[in-house]
C-alpha positions as CSV (number, residue, x, y, z in Angstrom):
1,M,-9.1,3.2,6.3
2,F,-8.8,5.1,3.3
3,A,-12.0,3.6,1.5
4,F,-14.9,1.8,3.1
5,T,-17.8,0.9,0.7
6,S,-18.1,-2.9,0.8
7,R,-21.6,-3.4,2.0
8,V,-20.7,-7.0,3.5
9,L,-18.2,-5.4,5.9
10,I,-20.1,-2.8,6.7
11,E,-22.9,-5.0,7.3
12,G,-20.1,-7.2,9.7
13,L,-19.5,-3.8,11.9
14,I,-23.1,-3.0,12.5
15,G,-23.7,-6.5,13.4
16,A,-20.7,-6.8,15.7
17,K,-22.4,-3.7,17.0
18,A,-25.4,-5.2,17.8
19,R,-24.2,-7.9,19.5
20,G,-22.1,-6.0,22.0
21,V,-18.5,-5.1,20.9
22,D,-17.4,-1.3,21.4
23,V,-16.9,-0.4,17.6
24,R,-14.9,3.0,16.7
25,V,-14.0,3.6,13.3
26,M,-12.1,6.3,11.5
27,L,-12.6,6.7,7.6
28,N,-10.8,9.5,5.4
29,P,-13.1,12.2,4.4
30,A,-11.4,13.2,0.9
31,R,-9.0,11.6,-1.8
32,S,-6.5,14.0,-2.8
33,S,-8.6,14.8,-6.2
34,G,-11.5,15.8,-4.0
35,S,-13.7,13.2,-4.5
36,R,-15.3,11.5,-1.0
37,A,-16.1,7.9,-1.0
38,N,-16.6,7.6,2.7
39,D,-19.8,9.9,3.0
40,E,-22.6,7.0,3.1
41,T,-20.5,4.5,5.2
42,F,-19.7,7.4,7.6
43,E,-23.5,7.9,8.3
44,Q,-24.7,4.2,8.3
45,L,-22.1,3.8,11.0
46,K,-23.3,6.4,12.6
47,A,-26.8,5.3,12.6
48,A,-26.0,1.8,14.3
49,G,-24.5,3.6,17.1
50,I,-21.1,3.4,16.1
51,S,-18.5,5.9,17.1
52,V,-17.2,7.1,14.2
53,L,-15.0,10.0,13.0
54,W,-12.7,11.6,10.4
55,T,-9.4,11.2,10.6
56,N,-6.8,13.3,11.6
57,P,-6.5,16.6,9.8
58,K,-3.0,16.9,10.4
59,F,-2.6,14.6,7.4
60,A,-3.5,15.6,4.1
61,V,-5.5,12.1,3.3
62,T,-4.8,8.8,6.2
63,H,-4.3,6.0,3.5
64,E,-3.7,3.7,6.0
65,K,-5.8,0.6,5.9
66,S,-5.6,-1.6,9.2
67,M,-7.7,-2.9,12.0
68,V,-7.4,-4.1,16.0
69,I,-9.4,-6.9,17.0
70,D,-9.7,-7.2,21.0
71,R,-7.1,-5.5,21.7
72,S,-4.9,-9.0,20.0
73,T,-5.3,-9.3,16.1
74,A,-4.3,-6.7,13.8
75,L,-4.6,-6.6,10.1
76,I,-2.1,-4.5,8.3
77,A,-3.4,-4.0,4.4
78,T,-2.4,-3.0,1.1
79,F,-6.0,-3.3,0.0
80,N,-9.2,-1.1,0.7
81,F,-12.2,-1.9,2.0
82,S,-14.0,-2.5,-1.0
83,D,-14.8,-5.3,-3.3
84,K,-13.2,-4.2,-6.4
85,Y,-10.0,-4.8,-4.2
86,F,-10.9,-8.3,-3.1
87,T,-11.6,-9.1,-6.5
88,H,-9.7,-7.3,-9.5
89,T,-6.5,-6.1,-7.9
90,R,-3.2,-7.6,-6.6
91,D,-3.1,-6.7,-2.9
92,Y,-1.7,-8.1,0.3
93,G,-2.4,-8.0,4.0
94,L,-0.8,-9.0,7.0
95,V,-2.6,-10.8,9.9
96,L,-1.1,-10.2,13.5
97,T,-0.9,-10.9,16.7
98,D,2.6,-9.9,18.2
99,P,1.7,-7.8,21.6
100,A,4.2,-5.2,21.0
101,V,3.0,-4.7,17.1
102,V,-0.8,-4.6,18.3
103,R,0.0,-2.0,21.6
104,E,2.0,0.1,18.9
105,M,-1.3,0.4,16.6
106,I,-3.6,0.8,19.0
107,A,-1.2,3.8,20.8
108,C,-1.4,5.3,17.5
109,F,-5.2,5.0,16.7
110,E,-5.5,6.6,20.2
111,A,-3.4,9.8,19.3
112,D,-4.8,10.3,15.8
113,W,-8.8,9.7,17.6
114,H,-7.5,12.0,20.3
115,R,-6.0,14.6,17.5
116,T,-2.3,14.5,19.5
117,S,1.0,13.6,18.2
118,F,2.7,9.7,18.1
119,M,5.9,8.8,17.7
120,P,6.7,5.2,16.7
121,P,9.6,3.6,19.6
122,F,12.9,3.4,18.9
123,G,13.4,0.0,16.5
124,S,10.0,-0.4,15.7
125,R,9.1,-3.2,12.5
126,L,6.1,-0.9,11.7
127,L,6.7,2.3,9.1
128,W,4.7,5.5,10.4
129,S,4.0,8.4,7.6
130,T,4.9,11.1,8.7
131,T,7.7,10.0,11.2
132,N,9.8,6.9,10.3
133,S,8.3,5.9,6.3
134,R,11.2,6.3,4.4
135,E,14.0,6.3,6.2
136,T,12.6,2.6,7.5
137,M,12.0,1.7,3.7
138,A,15.4,3.6,2.7
139,K,17.1,1.2,5.2
140,F,15.4,-1.9,4.7
141,I,16.9,-1.8,0.9
142,D,20.7,-0.9,2.1
143,E,20.5,-4.4,3.6
144,A,19.6,-6.6,1.1
145,T,22.6,-8.2,-0.2
146,R,21.2,-11.2,-2.7
147,T,17.9,-10.7,-4.0
148,M,15.1,-8.2,-4.6
149,T,11.7,-8.1,-6.0
150,V,9.5,-5.0,-5.5
151,Q,5.8,-4.9,-6.9
152,H,4.8,-1.5,-6.4
153,P,2.6,0.3,-8.9
154,K,4.0,4.4,-7.9
155,F,7.9,5.1,-8.2
156,S,8.1,8.4,-7.5
157,D,10.5,9.3,-4.5
158,A,13.8,10.2,-5.6
159,T,15.7,9.0,-2.5
160,I,13.6,5.1,-2.8
161,L,15.3,5.3,-6.9
162,D,18.5,6.3,-5.7
163,R,18.7,3.1,-3.1
164,L,17.2,0.7,-5.2
165,L,19.9,1.5,-8.0
166,A,22.6,1.4,-5.1
167,A,21.4,-2.5,-4.4
168,H,21.6,-3.2,-8.2
169,D,25.2,-1.5,-8.4
170,R,26.3,-3.6,-5.6
171,G,25.2,-6.9,-7.2
172,V,21.6,-7.2,-5.1
173,R,19.5,-9.2,-8.3
174,V,16.6,-6.7,-8.3
175,R,13.4,-7.6,-9.9
176,V,10.4,-4.8,-10.7
177,I,6.8,-5.4,-10.8
178,C,4.9,-2.5,-11.9
179,G,1.0,-1.8,-13.0
180,G,2.2,0.5,-16.1
181,R,-0.2,3.5,-16.3
182,H,-3.4,1.6,-14.6
183,G,-3.8,3.3,-11.1
184,I,-1.2,6.4,-11.7
185,S,-2.7,9.8,-11.2
186,V,-1.7,11.8,-14.5
187,S,0.5,14.2,-12.5
188,D,1.9,11.2,-11.0
189,M,3.0,9.5,-14.8
190,P,6.1,11.4,-15.6
191,D,7.7,10.3,-12.3
192,T,6.6,6.7,-12.3
193,F,7.7,6.6,-15.9
194,S,10.8,8.3,-16.0
195,A,12.2,6.1,-13.0
196,L,11.2,2.9,-14.5
197,R,13.4,3.9,-17.6
198,I,15.9,4.6,-15.5
199,L,16.0,1.2,-13.6
200,I,15.7,-0.3,-16.8
201,R,18.5,1.3,-18.6
202,A,20.6,0.4,-14.8
203,G,19.9,-3.1,-15.7
204,V,17.2,-3.5,-13.3
205,K,14.6,-5.8,-15.0
206,V,11.0,-4.6,-15.3
207,R,7.4,-6.6,-16.0
208,K,4.2,-5.6,-16.0
209,Q,1.9,-7.5,-13.9
210,H,-0.7,-9.5,-15.6
211,R,-4.2,-10.5,-15.6
212,L,-5.3,-8.2,-11.9
213,R,-4.1,-4.6,-12.0
214,L,-1.7,-3.5,-9.3
215,H,-2.1,-2.0,-6.4
216,A,0.1,-3.6,-3.5
217,K,3.1,-2.6,-2.1
218,L,5.4,-5.2,-1.2
219,I,9.4,-5.5,-1.4
220,T,11.0,-9.0,-0.5
221,T,14.8,-9.1,0.0
222,D,17.1,-12.0,0.8
223,A,14.2,-14.3,0.5
224,K,14.1,-13.7,4.2
225,R,12.3,-10.6,4.6
226,A,9.4,-8.6,3.7
227,L,8.0,-4.8,3.4
228,V,4.5,-4.7,2.8
229,G,1.8,-1.3,4.1
230,S,-0.3,0.8,2.8
231,M,2.1,3.5,1.3
232,N,3.4,3.9,-2.4
233,I,7.0,5.0,-3.6
234,D,5.8,8.5,-3.9
235,R,6.8,11.4,-1.9
236,S,3.4,12.6,-0.6
237,A,2.9,8.8,1.0
238,F,6.0,10.0,2.8
239,D,5.6,13.5,4.1
240,L,2.3,13.9,3.7
241,R,-0.2,11.5,4.5
242,R,-0.8,9.1,7.5
243,E,0.5,5.8,6.3
244,L,1.1,2.2,8.0
245,G,3.6,-0.5,6.9
246,M,5.1,-3.4,8.6
247,I,8.9,-5.3,8.3
248,V,8.1,-8.7,8.2
249,E,10.3,-11.6,9.3
250,D,8.3,-14.6,10.0
251,E,9.5,-17.9,7.7
252,N,5.8,-18.6,6.7
253,A,4.4,-15.3,6.2
254,V,7.8,-14.2,3.7
255,A,7.7,-17.6,1.9
256,A,3.8,-17.4,1.2
257,L,4.4,-13.4,0.2
258,R,7.4,-14.6,-1.8
259,R,5.7,-17.4,-3.8
260,Q,2.8,-14.9,-5.0
261,A,5.1,-12.2,-6.0
262,H,7.5,-14.9,-7.9
263,A,3.8,-16.4,-9.5
264,D,3.0,-12.4,-10.9
265,W,6.8,-12.6,-11.7
266,D,6.7,-15.4,-13.9
267,E,3.2,-14.4,-15.6
268,G,4.2,-10.8,-16.0
269,R,5.2,-9.1,-19.2
270,P,8.8,-7.7,-19.9
271,Y,7.6,-3.7,-20.2
272,E,9.1,-0.3,-21.5
273,P,7.8,2.0,-20.7
274,S,7.0,5.2,-22.4
275,D,8.6,8.8,-23.3
276,P,6.9,10.5,-20.1
277,L,6.5,13.6,-22.2
278,T,4.3,11.7,-24.2
279,V,2.7,9.7,-21.4
280,Q,-0.5,11.2,-20.7
281,V,-1.6,9.9,-24.1
282,H,0.0,6.9,-24.0
283,S,-2.6,3.8,-23.8
284,E,-2.0,0.7,-23.1
285,G,-4.2,-2.2,-24.6
286,D,-3.3,-4.7,-22.6
287,D,-4.3,-8.3,-20.6
288,A,-6.0,-6.3,-18.2
289,A,-8.8,-5.4,-20.8
290,S,-9.1,-8.9,-21.9
291,A,-9.1,-10.5,-18.7
292,G,-12.4,-8.2,-18.0
293,L,-10.9,-5.2,-16.2
294,D,-11.2,-2.3,-18.5
295,H,-13.9,-1.1,-16.7
296,V,-12.6,-1.1,-13.5
297,D,-11.8,2.5,-11.9
298,L,-9.6,1.6,-9.4
299,D,-8.1,5.1,-8.2
300,H,-4.1,5.7,-7.9
301,E,-4.4,5.7,-4.0
């Protein structure tokens, strides 16, 4: 887990341990900025007798947000286990019972726990960084034929930008819901704003998330598939970090994801990104402030 500070969830784990559940937790030690959100949680879990480790140092950051219960049910989320992600951000989670998916997630957890290598099986529906995530996301976009909604806060990977433009050029109706500058680090603003400006010039419609801050990472295609995960459209997410996502084809799950994304699109406002050379001083006086979110410190990870 990248960030785990929710008191309710910490107490839930401690309660599970007390009733005899074998609980193991891996927490990311530090953000890319160097700040450490999980130190207190680590000590609390350790004091409760829970087996807890820092995540695999092979990765610059472990940004994955997942959980497996009783070797039968799994969660893959875009949200961290911190209160602001349950109250102030748009995020998604998948609850899964597919035995093959659960086994694969357990295999990766065990590899990271024991500091050994992990490779996803051929044909996996899961996206893992740093192995197959960029290629799988690119292929997912390439396979779209009619419609695509991209709900992502960050756009700083040229390969994926190229695939989005190619989809638009072949007639796919591509729509992008972005978060503006919210949750974007200063170093990522030029690439993200440039990418959005390129998409708009090509004819792609771009709107900004209204009300909630955008933290979700979702792509839906052709009203029948979705890609949900922890990874931003970002070079470091593909190349340096441990990340996890999944391609979803379950009809009910895809319909639920599409309904929310379409509602967010309908509520969103047309967005015109600033010149990337001035974006660092650009201020967006928007609906987030009027909704009471101007005080929320939403980190860019």
